[in-house]
Rosetta silent file (secondary structure, phi, psi, omega in degrees, C-alpha in Angstrom):
SEQUENCE: MTPQDINRLLTTQPFEPFRLYLSDGRTFDVHHPDFVMVGNRTAHIFEIDDPSVRVYSNYAVISLLHITRAEPLATAAPR
SCORE:     score description
SCORE:     0.000 S_00000001
   1 L     0.000  154.376  177.612   -0.007   -0.012    0.005 S_00000001
   2 L   -95.900  164.579  176.783    1.078    3.538   -0.514 S_00000001
   3 H   -60.300  -35.978 -177.431    0.943    6.317    2.074 S_00000001
   4 H   -64.996  -35.992  177.931   -1.858    7.878    0.027 S_00000001
   5 H   -64.326  -41.164  177.622   -3.895    4.656    0.273 S_00000001
   6 H   -69.565  -43.386  179.420   -3.687    4.576    4.058 S_00000001
   7 H   -63.262  -33.921  173.921   -4.379    8.281    4.358 S_00000001
   8 H   -61.279  -45.335  177.187   -7.540    7.832    2.218 S_00000001
   9 H   -61.490  -37.063 -175.591   -8.704    5.172    4.714 S_00000001
  10 H   -76.423  -22.603 -176.712   -7.856    7.453    7.630 S_00000001
  11 H  -107.768    1.261  176.013   -9.665   10.533    6.273 S_00000001
  12 L   -58.680  132.181 -179.205  -12.813    8.937    5.015 S_00000001
  13 L  -114.138  129.374  -11.747  -15.820   10.764    6.517 S_00000001
  14 L   -68.008  154.598  174.377  -17.369    9.339    8.498 S_00000001
  15 L   -55.669  129.824  178.631  -14.386    7.283    9.648 S_00000001
  16 L  -116.432  114.374  178.250  -14.897    3.548    9.221 S_00000001
  17 L   -51.466  145.396 -175.374  -12.702    1.240   11.395 S_00000001
  18 E  -142.588  168.505  176.575  -10.610   -1.159    9.380 S_00000001
  19 E  -121.556  131.378  175.187   -8.179   -4.083    9.618 S_00000001
  20 E   -93.949  131.537  177.181   -4.770   -4.107    7.943 S_00000001
  21 E  -104.077  132.569  178.663   -3.512   -7.517    6.736 S_00000001
  22 E  -111.313  156.779 -176.250    0.304   -8.038    6.496 S_00000001
  23 L   -59.988  -21.407 -178.097    2.204  -10.507    4.324 S_00000001
  24 L   -91.337    8.479  178.210    3.405  -12.390    7.436 S_00000001
  25 L    91.570   -8.797  176.951   -0.195  -13.141    8.541 S_00000001
  26 L   -72.080  155.572  175.691   -0.433  -10.500   11.219 S_00000001
  27 E  -134.430  153.082  178.628   -3.376   -8.116   11.354 S_00000001
  28 E  -133.156  123.918  177.429   -3.839   -4.728   12.963 S_00000001
  29 E   -91.850  136.076  178.896   -7.253   -3.191   13.755 S_00000001
  30 E  -115.924  109.161 -174.341   -7.542    0.534   13.422 S_00000001
  31 L   -98.404  -10.910  179.324  -10.413    1.889   15.461 S_00000001
  32 L  -155.251  142.188 -177.559   -9.591    5.621   15.239 S_00000001
  33 H   -63.935  -23.086  178.963   -7.532    7.617   12.736 S_00000001
  34 H   -71.258  -13.261 -177.849   -5.301    9.092   15.494 S_00000001
  35 H   -93.711   17.996  175.473   -3.783    5.649   16.120 S_00000001
  36 E  -134.887  129.256  171.616   -1.862    5.490   12.818 S_00000001
  37 E  -112.519  118.113 -171.668    1.140    7.582   11.833 S_00000001
  38 E  -106.328  133.949  175.695    1.973    7.186    8.158 S_00000001
  39 L  -113.981 -171.482 -179.759    5.435    7.777    6.697 S_00000001
  40 L   -71.886  -32.491 -176.711    6.818    7.364    3.211 S_00000001
  41 L  -127.816   -9.946  179.999    7.847    3.659    3.763 S_00000001
  42 E  -135.779  162.459  173.387    6.407    2.734    7.227 S_00000001
  43 E  -132.427  136.944  171.513    3.455    3.181    9.406 S_00000001
  44 E   -94.786  120.956 -179.866    3.300    3.309   13.164 S_00000001
  45 E  -111.197  119.953  178.263    0.157    1.480   14.344 S_00000001
  46 E   -89.488  121.027  179.934   -0.816    2.167   17.969 S_00000001
  47 E   -92.429  141.896 -178.663   -2.676   -0.815   19.493 S_00000001
  48 E  -124.924  147.990 -179.051   -5.352   -0.345   22.005 S_00000001
  49 L   -86.563  -28.753 -178.002   -6.897   -2.768   24.467 S_00000001
  50 L  -131.781  106.673 -175.590  -10.279   -1.060   24.636 S_00000001
  51 L   -56.134  -22.243  179.052  -11.612    0.721   21.527 S_00000001
  52 L   -80.547  -11.150 -178.263  -13.725    3.090   23.691 S_00000001
  53 L  -112.560  120.758 -174.411  -10.655    4.393   25.438 S_00000001
  54 L   -85.994   55.695  175.084   -8.170    6.377   23.290 S_00000001
  55 L  -128.437  125.595 -174.726   -5.039    5.206   25.162 S_00000001
  56 E   -89.959  149.137 -177.874   -2.597    2.895   23.404 S_00000001
  57 E  -105.511  -20.467 -179.160   -1.027   -0.120   25.077 S_00000001
  58 E  -161.785  168.511  173.010    1.605   -1.011   22.398 S_00000001
  59 E  -147.972  160.899  179.524    2.694    0.005   18.926 S_00000001
  60 E  -134.196  143.766  173.565    4.221   -1.596   15.886 S_00000001
  61 E  -107.317  117.703 -178.644    6.251   -0.125   13.043 S_00000001
  62 E  -121.171  151.164  177.340    5.352   -1.908    9.800 S_00000001
  63 E   -79.487  131.011  179.427    6.606   -1.574    6.298 S_00000001
  64 H   -57.905  -29.764 -176.659    3.950   -0.332    3.824 S_00000001
  65 H   -64.472  -20.127 -175.553    5.306   -2.937    1.391 S_00000001
  66 H   -95.451   -4.998  175.997    3.989   -5.707    3.740 S_00000001
  67 E   -83.572  115.612 -178.229    0.403   -4.510    3.899 S_00000001
  68 E   -90.612  -21.842  178.962   -1.503   -6.715    1.605 S_00000001
  69 E  -170.940  163.052  171.174   -5.007   -5.414    2.027 S_00000001
  70 E  -130.232  144.113  178.953   -7.336   -3.425    4.268 S_00000001
  71 E  -137.114  141.146  177.249  -10.928   -4.411    5.057 S_00000001
  72 E   -61.550  142.569 -179.746  -13.595   -2.584    7.004 S_00000001
  73 L   -58.722  -33.161 -174.476  -13.946   -4.121   10.546 S_00000001
  74 L   -66.084  -23.315 -179.850  -17.644   -4.603    9.994 S_00000001
  75 L  -111.090   -8.093 -177.391  -16.896   -7.167    7.212 S_00000001
  76 L   -75.810  146.923 -177.939  -13.525   -8.558    8.344 S_00000001
  77 L   -68.825  147.316  176.221  -13.398  -12.109    9.764 S_00000001
  78 L   -60.115  152.507  179.211  -12.844  -12.324   13.499 S_00000001
  79 L   -69.416    0.000    0.000   -9.256  -12.792   14.651 S_00000001
């Protein structure tokens, strides 16, 4: 994915939570646009334990090259 692809997902109004799928099988759920910082080659994904509380518990730095797809959480398969 490109930085523009991710920014498009983050700026859609109204925001729709989504899941990012990586080439190694990991997934990351994005419940709020403030929990992703996008760079030219990487993204910082801030993980939260409770989507209703905007406090992160962990973060991951992922290469944009390894994001294979994004799906809305409403249609994504459970983890």
